C-alpha positions as CSV (number, residue, x, y, z in Angstrom):
1,X,-43.6,20.5,-105.2
2,X,-41.0,20.6,-102.7
3,X,-40.5,18.6,-99.3
4,X,-38.8,20.9,-97.1
5,X,-37.9,19.0,-93.8
6,X,-39.0,16.2,-91.3
7,X,-39.3,15.8,-87.9
8,X,-39.9,12.7,-86.1
9,X,-41.0,12.7,-82.3
10,X,-41.7,10.0,-79.6
11,X,-44.9,9.7,-77.6
12,X,-43.4,12.1,-75.1
13,X,-42.1,14.9,-77.3
14,X,-38.4,14.0,-77.3
15,X,-36.8,14.6,-80.9
16,X,-35.7,11.6,-82.5
17,X,-35.0,12.3,-85.8
18,X,-34.6,15.5,-88.1
19,X,-33.5,16.1,-91.7
20,X,-34.3,18.6,-94.5
21,X,-34.5,18.5,-97.8
22,X,-35.4,21.9,-99.7
23,X,-35.6,24.3,-96.8
24,X,-35.3,27.9,-97.5
25,X,-35.1,29.9,-94.3
26,X,-33.4,28.9,-91.3
27,X,-35.4,29.7,-87.9
28,X,-32.4,31.5,-86.3
29,X,-32.7,29.5,-83.1
30,X,-31.2,26.0,-82.1
31,X,-32.6,22.8,-83.1
32,X,-33.9,21.8,-79.9
33,X,-35.4,25.0,-79.3
34,X,-37.3,24.7,-83.1
35,X,-37.9,21.0,-82.0
36,X,-39.9,22.0,-78.8
37,X,-41.8,24.7,-80.6
38,X,-42.9,22.4,-83.1
39,X,-43.7,19.6,-80.7
40,X,-45.9,22.1,-78.5
41,X,-47.5,23.9,-81.7
42,X,-49.0,20.1,-82.8
43,X,-50.1,19.4,-79.4
44,X,-51.9,22.5,-79.3
45,X,-53.3,22.0,-82.6
46,X,-54.4,18.5,-81.6
47,X,-56.2,19.7,-78.8
48,X,-57.7,22.8,-80.5
49,X,-59.4,20.3,-83.3
50,X,-60.6,17.4,-80.9
51,X,-62.6,20.4,-78.9
52,X,-64.2,22.0,-81.6
53,X,-64.2,19.7,-84.4
54,X,-68.3,18.9,-84.7
55,X,-67.6,15.1,-86.0
56,X,-66.1,12.3,-84.1
57,X,-62.0,12.9,-84.7
58,X,-61.1,9.0,-86.1
59,X,-58.7,10.6,-87.7
60,X,-57.3,13.5,-85.9
61,X,-55.7,16.2,-87.2
62,X,-53.8,15.7,-90.7
63,X,-52.7,18.4,-92.1
64,X,-52.5,22.5,-91.7
65,X,-51.4,24.9,-94.7
66,X,-50.6,28.6,-94.5
67,X,-49.7,30.4,-97.6
68,X,-46.0,29.5,-97.7
69,X,-46.1,25.8,-96.5
70,X,-48.1,22.9,-95.2
71,X,-47.2,20.6,-92.4
72,X,-48.9,17.0,-92.8
73,X,-48.8,14.9,-89.9
74,X,-49.1,11.0,-88.9
75,X,-49.2,9.6,-85.6
76,X,-49.0,6.0,-84.9
77,X,-50.8,4.0,-82.7
78,X,-47.6,3.8,-80.5
79,X,-47.6,7.8,-80.5
80,X,-44.7,8.0,-83.0
81,X,-45.0,11.5,-84.6
82,X,-44.1,12.4,-88.2
83,X,-44.5,15.9,-89.1
84,X,-43.6,16.5,-92.9
85,X,-43.2,20.3,-94.4
86,X,-43.7,21.2,-97.9
87,X,-44.5,23.5,-100.2
88,X,-48.3,24.3,-100.3
89,X,-49.1,22.6,-103.9
90,X,-48.2,19.0,-102.5
91,X,-51.4,16.9,-102.0
92,X,-52.3,13.9,-100.7
93,X,-48.8,13.4,-98.6
94,X,-50.7,11.0,-95.7
95,X,-49.9,7.8,-98.2
96,X,-45.7,9.2,-98.4
97,X,-45.9,9.2,-94.5
98,X,-47.3,5.8,-93.9
99,X,-44.9,4.8,-96.9
100,X,-42.2,6.8,-94.8
101,X,-43.7,4.8,-91.6
102,X,-44.2,1.1,-92.6
103,X,-41.3,0.9,-95.4
104,X,-38.4,3.1,-93.8
105,X,-38.8,3.6,-90.1
106,X,-40.3,-0.4,-89.1
107,X,-37.8,-2.0,-91.8
108,X,-34.5,-0.2,-90.7
109,X,-35.3,0.8,-86.7
110,X,-38.1,-1.3,-85.3
111,X,-36.8,-4.4,-87.1
112,X,-33.0,-3.4,-86.1
113,X,-32.0,-5.1,-82.9
114,X,-29.4,-2.6,-82.5
115,X,-31.6,0.2,-82.7
116,X,-33.3,1.5,-79.6
117,X,-36.6,3.0,-80.0
118,X,-36.6,5.7,-77.5
119,X,-33.5,6.8,-78.6
120,X,-32.6,9.4,-81.2
121,X,-32.1,7.8,-84.7
122,X,-28.6,7.6,-85.5
123,X,-28.6,4.6,-88.5
124,X,-27.0,5.4,-91.8
125,X,-29.3,3.0,-93.7
126,X,-32.5,4.7,-92.0
127,X,-31.3,7.9,-93.6
128,X,-30.1,6.4,-96.9
129,X,-33.6,4.7,-97.5
130,X,-35.5,8.0,-95.9
131,X,-33.5,9.9,-98.9
132,X,-34.4,7.4,-101.4
133,X,-37.9,7.3,-100.8
134,X,-38.4,11.0,-100.4
135,X,-36.2,12.0,-103.7
136,X,-38.3,9.2,-105.5
137,X,-41.6,10.5,-104.6
138,X,-43.7,12.9,-106.8
139,X,-43.9,15.5,-104.5
140,X,-39.8,16.3,-104.3
141,X,-38.1,18.8,-106.2
142,X,-34.8,20.0,-106.1
143,X,-33.9,23.2,-104.6
144,X,-33.5,25.5,-107.4
145,X,-29.9,26.7,-107.5
């Protein structure tokens, strides 16, 4: 199992943070264009799922898989969106996303008086703690050489 990359968007769709670990292929477009496509796709999928679901969508959209990767999604009550792309063998990533939010984002961004919540994340401590959490998770495997 491996983790490819992470996007964090605010409630209005602004990319606050992006990082990658084991991304095997580049999209060939700028990071800004890629972020817009990702956010647009999420918006469309959430809308689609909400309309066709036969059940009340209390948890909403959580994940989708292709034959090449899986996209795992967590949206906080304030509209913050965490998107973690993994290989297809990663299961139950929701707990990792919740830890990422509560133990890293809240601790090192929300509780940090220097960080502004509506601006891109530049905190080196946040990046270090995020990297530590991801690399210590059972889902992380280093890229083969």
